[in-house]
N, C-alpha and C positions, 0 to 999 in steps of 0.2 A: 471596650471597643472605641477606638478613636473616630472622629467625624470623618476622616479620610477613608477609613475602612467601611463606614456606613454608606458612603457615597458609591462604593464599588459593588454593593448588593444590587441584584436585578430589581426592576421596578415592581414586579408582582410579589416581592418578598414581604412587603408590608400589608398585603391583602389576606385577610383571614378567610379560609375556605375549608370545606369539608374534604377529607381524604377519600379517595375511592375505595370501594369495598375490597378490591384486590390488594391495595396497599395495606389496608387495615388488617387483612388476614395474614399478610406477610410479617407485619409487625408482631401480631399475636403469636405467630408461629415461632418467632425468635425466642419467645419466652417458654412456650409449651414444648417445642421440638428443638431443644438445644443441641442434641446429637442423636445418632441412631438409637442408643439405649433409651433415650426419652420417649421416642415413638413406640418402642417395644413395650415400655412400662404402660403408657396410656392404652395401648391396644389390649394387653393382657389384662389390665384392670377392668376394661370394658367386658372382656369375656368372663371374668369372675363375677361381676355384677349381673351378668346375663344368666347366672345359675349354671355355668358349665361344670361338667365333671371331668372333662379332658380338654387340655389345651396344648397344641402343638405349634412350635415356633421354628421357622427356618430363616436363616440370615446368610446372605452371600455378599462377598466383597466388603465385609464390615458393615453391611446395611446399605451401602450406596447402590448396589445393583438390585437387591431384593430384600424385603422384609415381609414374611408371610405368617399370619396368625390365624389358626383354624381352631374352632371350638364346637361343642355340641350343645350350646346354650339355647335360649328361648327363640332366637332368630327374629327376623323382621319381615313384614310384608312390603309390597311396593310402596305404599304411601309412607310408612315408617322409614323405609330406606332412603327415600328422597329427602325427608326432613333430617335424617341423621347426619348428613354431610353439610348441613347449614350451620352457621355460627350460632352458638348459644341455644341449640336445640337439644334437649335431653328429656329422658323419661324418668330420671332419678330424683329430681327436685320437686317434691310435692308442695303445692301452695306457695312456691317461691320462698320456702323457709330455709334460710341459710344458717340457722342455729342447730336444728336437729337433723344433722346429715348422717345417714346410716350406710351410705354406699361409698365406694372408693372414688368413683367419678361423680361430678355433678355440674361442672361448668359448661359442658356441651361444646368444648372448643377443639378437642383432639382431632377428630376426623376433618373438620374444616381447615384447621391449621396445617395438618399433614397434606391435604389436598392442594393447598395453596403453594407448596414448595416442591411437590413431587407428583408422580403419576399414580393416582390412587384408584383402586377398584374394590368394590364390596359386593360379595355375593352371599345371599342369605335366604334361608327358608324357615318360616315360622313353625313352631311346634303344631303338629296336626294339619298343616297346610299341604295342599297337593302340588303347589307350584313354588319354584324358587325364582328370585329376581337378582339382577345385578345392576350396579350403577358405577359410572366412572367420573372422576374429577381430575383434571390435568392442569397444573399451574393455576388453580383457582377457577377454572372453567368447568362448570357442572354440565353433565350430559343426562339425558332422560334415562329412567330405569327401564330395563329390558328383561324379558323372560330368560331364564338360565336353568341349567341342570345342576342340582346340588342336593345333598342330604340335609336333614334337619340341623340347624345351627348356622354359623357364619364363617366365611373365609375372607380375610382382608389381605390384599397385596399392595405393598408400596414399592414402586420401582423408581429408579433414578432420583433418589432422595436429594433434595437441594439443587436439582437441575435449574429450577426457576430463580434461585438465589445463589449464583456461582461463588459469591464472596464467602459464603458459609463453608463451602468445600475446602477452602484453604486452611480452615481451622480444625479440620478433622484429623484424628490421629491415624496410625496405621490400621489396616483392616484387622489385624490380630488384636490390637488394643481395643478397638470398638466392639469387636465380637466378644472379648472378655468382659467389657462393661455391661453389655446386654445380658450375658450369662449371669453376672452377679445380680442384676435386677430380677431375673427369673428365679434365681435361688432364693432371694429374699421373699418373694411372693409365695413360693412353694413352701417355705418354712411356716408362713402364717396360715396356709390352707392345706393341711395334710390330707384332706379328703378329696382333693383334686389331683388328677394325674397330669404331669408336665413332661414334655420332651423339648429338646433344643438341639438344633443341628444346622449344618450348612447345605443340606440337601443330599450330600453323599454319605455323610456319617452323622450319627447322633452322639453329641458330647455330654449331654445331660439327660438323665431319665429318672423320673420320680413317680413310681406307681402309687395309686391311692392307698392310704394306710387304714387298715381295719384291724385293730388290735383289742383283744379282750383282757390282756394281762397288764399293759402298761399304757402310759400317756401316748396317743398317737403322734403328738408333736415331738416327743423325744425320739421315737422311731424315725420320723422324717428328718429331724436334726442330725441323728446318727448317720443317716444315709448321705446327707449333704456335707456335714462337717467332719465325718469320719468316726470309726468305731472308738477311737481313743477319747473323743469328746463324750460319747455316750457312756463310757466306762468311768470317766473322771468328772462328771457333771453332778452338781447337787440340785435338788429340786427347790424352786422358790415359789412360795404361795403365801401372799399376805394381803390384808384388806384393811382399809382405813377410810372412814367417812365416805362411803360409797364408791371408793376407788379400789380396784383390785389388780395386784401385780402377780403374774405367774410366769413360769419359764424355767430355764435351766442355766446355771452358771458354773464355769470350770473352777476346779480347785486352784489355789494360788500357785502350786508347783506345776500346773498345766497352763502355761502362759506363753505369750508371743511377744515379738519385738516391736510390733506396732498394734494400732487399735483397729485394724481392718476386719478383725474377726468378732466385732461386737455388733449384734443385730438387735435393734430396738423397734418395737411396733406399738402403735396406739390405735386401739379399736380395729386391729387387723391391718393397719396401714403402715408400711415400712417408712420410718422417718429418720432423719439425721438432725438431731437437735442438741445444741451445746449444753442445754440444761441436763438432759439425760446422760450425756457423755461425762459431764462434770460430776454428776451423782455417782456414776460407776467408779470414777477415779477416787472420789472421796471414800466410798465403801471399801475399796481395796488398798487404800494408801498405807494401811497398817501391816499389810502382808506382802507387798511387792516392791521391788526396787523401782525407782522412777522411770527407768527405760524399759520396764516390762508391763505388759497389758493383758488383762484376763480375756478369756474366750467365753462368750455368753450369748444367749438369746432371751430377751425379756419381752413379755406381752402385757401391756397396760390397758386395762379396760376402764373407761371413764364415761359418765353420762355425756351425751352429745353436746349439751349446753355448757359443759365444763371446759371444752377444748375448741379452739378456732383453727380449722384446717384450711380456711380461706385466706391464708397469708400470702401465698405465692402460686402462680399458675402450675408450677411443677408439683405442688402439694407435698413436698418433702419436709417442709418446715411446719411446725404447729406452735400455738400459743395457748398456755394454760391459764385458766381463771385464777388459780392459786398455785403459783409455781413452787412455793416453799413446801406445800403439802405433798406435791408429786415428788420433789427431791427427797424429802424426809422419809416417804414411804419406800423409795428405791434403796436409800442408804440402810435403813433399818432392816428391810427384808433381806438384803444381801448379807449384812453382818450377822443376822440371826441364822441364815442358812450356813454361813461359814462356821459359825460357832457350833451348830449341830453336827458339822463334819468331824469335830473333835480333833484327834491326832492324825487323821487320815491324810496320806500323801498320795499323789497321782501315781497310777500304774506305770506311767511313762518313765518314771525315775528308775525303776527296776529294769525296764526294757533298755533304757539308755546305758545302764551300767553293764548289762549283759552284752550289748552291742559293742561297748568299749573293750570288754574282755576279748570278744571274738575278733575284733579288728586288729589284726597283727601289725604292730608297729605304727598304728595310726596315732598321730599327735594332735588330732582335732579335739578341741575342748567341747565338752557338753554344754548346752546353753545355760545350765544353772550353775556352772562352776566358775563364774566370773569372780575375781577378787574385788572386794568392796573396801575402799579406804575409808577409815573412820576418822572424822575430824577431831582435833583436840578439844577436850571438854571445856566448856565455858567456866568462868570464875565462880559461878554459883553452884558448881558440881558438888563440892563438899557439903554445903548447907543442905541441899536436897538429899544427898546420899545419907547424911546423918538422920534426916527425917524418915526416909524410906526404909533404911536398914536398922531400925531400932531393935533392941534386944527383944527376944521372945521369952516370955515367962516359962511356958511349958517346954523345957529343954528336950525331954524325951518325946519325940513325935511319932506319929503313926507311920512315918516313912521308915522307921527302923534304924535310925542312927542318931548319934549325939553330936551336936556341933563342937563339943570339946574334944572329940576324938575317940570316945568309947563307942564301939560298934556293938549293936545288938542284932538279934535275928530279925529278918524281914517280917513285917506284919502280915498276917493272913486276912486282914480286913478286906472287904470288897473294894474295888477301885473308887467307887463313888464316895467312900468315906475317907479318902486320903486327904491329909491336911495340905494346904498350900504354903506353909510358912517357912520351912527351913532348908530346902535344897540350897538356896544361895548361901546360907550361913554355914551349913554342914561341910561345904567343900572348901572352906577357906583355910583349914588347918593343914600345915605342910605334911607331906607324905613321908614316912620312913618305913623301912622294912620291919622295924620292930612293932609297928602298930598293926601289921597284918594279922587278922584273927585266924584261929584254927578253922580250916574249911568245914562248913557245915552242910547239912543235907539241904539242897535247894528245892523249892516247890516245883512241881511238874510244869513244863512250859505251856501246856494247853490251857492252864488256868489264867493266863494273861494274854491280851492281844499282842503286846510286844515281846512276849516270851520271857525267859529267865536268862540272866547274864551268865555267859560261859568264860569270858575273858576280855582282855583289853589288848588292842594292837597298836604298837607305836605310841603308846601313851596318849592316844588321840581318839581312837575308835573303839566303841564297845560292841562286842559280838554277842548276840543273844540268840537262843534257840527257841523257836516257836513250835507249835504242833505240826506245822506243815512246811517248815523251812528255817531260815535264819534271818535275823535282822542285824544290820550294821548301823550304828548310831554315831553321828558326829557329836561328841560330847559338848564341845564348845557351842555349836549352833543350837543344839537342843536346850542347853542350860540358859543360853542367851534369851530364847523365847520364853522360858519359864520365868526368868527374872523380870522380863519386860511385862508379861501379863500381870505379875504380882505388883509391879510399880503402877501400872494403869489402875489396878483395882484400888490400891491405896490412895491414888490421886482422886479417884472418883468418890471415895469414902471421906477423905479428910480435906479435899480441895487442894488447889495449887498454891504453894507458898509464894508470897508476894514481897516485894521490896519497894520502899517509897523512893521516889526521885528527889534528890537534893534540890533541884530546880525543875519544877513541873514544866512539861513541854506543851506549848500551845500549837495546835495544828489547825490551819485555815483550810476549810473546805467550802464547797457550794452548799446552799441551804438544804436542798433535798437530801444529799448523801449524809450530811451532818445529822439531820433529823432521823433518818433511818438508822444511823449508827447509835444514836442515843437511845432509841427504842430497844436496842439489844444490849444496853449497858449492863443489865443484870446478868445476862448470859456471859458477857465478856468478863465480868468480875469473877465469875465462877472459874474462869480460865486464867485468872491472875492479872487481868488488865482492868484498871479502874480509871474511868473517864467521866468528865462532868461537862455540862454546857459552858461555853465561854463566849457569850454574845452570839450574834447572828452568824451562822455559817462557820462556826469554830468550836472546837472542843479542847479541853485541857487534860493531859495525861498525868495522873498523880502517882499511880503505882503500876509496876510491870511484873511479870512472872520472874521469880528469882532464879529459876533454873536457866533462863535464857541469857544470863550474864549481861555483857555489854550489848546494848540493843539500840537499833535505829527506830525510836518510838514513832517518829513522824512517818517514816516509810511504812511501818507496820500498820499504823492507823489508816493511811490512805489506801493501802492494799485491802484492808478489811472493808472500808467504805465501798470500794469498787466491787468486791465479792458479794457483799450484802445487797448491793444494787442489782447485780446480774443474777446471782444464785440464791439470794435470801439466806445465805449461811456463811459464817466467818471461818473459812478454811485455813487461811494463812497462819493464824495463831495456833490452831490445833495441830497443824502440820509441824510447826516449829517446836511445839512442846513434845510431840510424839517423836520427832527426829532426835531431839536431845535425850529423851527418855531411852530411845533405842540405843544411842551411843553409850549412855550410862549403863545400860543392861549389858552391853558388850564388854565394857571395861570391868564390870562387876561379876562376870560369869567365870566359871571354872575354865581355865585356859587349856589349849592343846598342850600336851607334854606333861600334864598333871596325872600322876598315877592314882587310880581310884581302887578302893577295896571292892570286893564282890558285892557287899551290902550297899555300898554307895552307888554302884552301878545299877543294882536292882531298884534302889530308891529313886534314881533318876528315871528309870523306865516307868515306874508306877506313877510318878507325877506327870510324866508326859501323857500317860493314858487318861489322867484326870483333868488335863489342862487344854482348853480350846486352842486351836490353831498351832499346836506343837508339832504338826507335821512339816512346818517350814519355819525358818528363822525369820528375823525382822526384815530381811532383804529378799525374801521370796525363794531362797535356796532350800532344798530338802534337808531335814534334820536326820532322816534315816532312810535306808534303802532296804526293802524286803525282798529276798530272793526265795521263790518257791522251791521246794525240794525237787520237783520235776525238772525245773530249769537247771538246777545245779547238776543233776544226773545227766542231763543232755550235754553239759559242758565236758563231762568225762566219758561221753559215749555209752552211758549205761541205758540210755533210752533211744 
């Protein structure tokens, strides 16, 4: 600021004085009540903390005209009601302990902030009390509590929101948008509290209704999630339940083939509190990165329970952000739990795949592509491909495998061994021999389809799709997509067992960083070395790169190291290197898989099906597309009018 500008300030600008209580409340309201949905969140959380079993919300004109929240909670008497609308007055913070916070609210700011920018009225009757009381606060002006008529519980009405701060009204979206934002808030809270009934409407109609869940057969949260996210989520969700060092993660996550185009359908809760945290979102992305294309996102609801002293919820007045004492522990728990759950799903693909296929058949002349039929362009393999391919596709000594065929071309009968005994070694090799009509074996008796989840192969269509008969229908397999996943899983297994091949740099790269990021990076040197990257200290705030993963070929080592330093600082895990390795491995798997147009023998088809049944994640290829579609006999009969 120039001296000329300073002289233009009013004389009183240099005098320090206390702000008025009214101004303080309006400033606080700007943080607590950002939009109508913020007010709804604060009021509904208060109702939950009050022990309510039913919460009804009405919102008119996007919240500008009216926000009404009614509950059957513990209620308040006249004295408590008068205190409740004062700033920093709360019944939830015992002994002023900001460490062990067990309630959703604790600041005591919500009612005072709302009352400072709107016309607020609170009517309440305490449990067991004969009388109800009401109090009004308008633009920060508090009135005396008065007797009123009301049942046990509390009703809060907010009218003319932001009338006392007209500038805020200019930043509000359309009434429909604000109504939708508030509906999303209520749905998130309803997910975390299935024992509470919720309704949401505009006074004329109810747009959301969630009755209390009482289930003796399944997790009440899954039933509530199914009611909110839809029956398809309920049918295609895998259960998550993991515990580590006093932290527990539960919830449900959608199969990779049940995905969306954005991350809006990811719901994360910490101790029952809905949060939007970059650490948690990054952990979900890391867990699914092996199974989904980068522009697809999983659908899930995860509930993290941690000791109160392990998490700081007092980061921001909106309480949507949290800070963990050990962020790396939380991230590791989420990634490992999700990957374990996905592994337990085996070859399972989502039921929506079959539904989309049937819908495409029924839609006459429709040219709309299904969401999982995108074409993925594979980049050219780096120069290190041949070296790693030689390492990964080394000869197998036991040529005759349990899968029932010989890589040299001699076909044997399918093995009758159980699926869990199937070897992982030779589908990739067995399908390299060129096909000729002379190698076709004499048809042999096939095992009954009900013996295998993916059935028994009955033929091949367009030299691309395997048609298999199951006990209750048929399965159509994309042979290239399926084999690509099998080869990729085999490559990952070998990399985990033998490590990543490294190549030394002719001229080591020196990367200059700040002291703290360099120190954090060097602490993870052993982990990075296992991934093929060898770094050493090089003075203050610098590291030297001596070896890099061979499979990455030509590499910007400096850029990679800086990205790793940033990720370790923010997420406590090096994702860039893992993602690059897995991306290249996925490309190699694609190029090393049996191609579309390759004719397969019946035994080869059955062998592919058996290995799919024994391989985790085989229900989708490396890009998140389904590897097979299962059509139930009932659905097929409906197509022909037989049902």
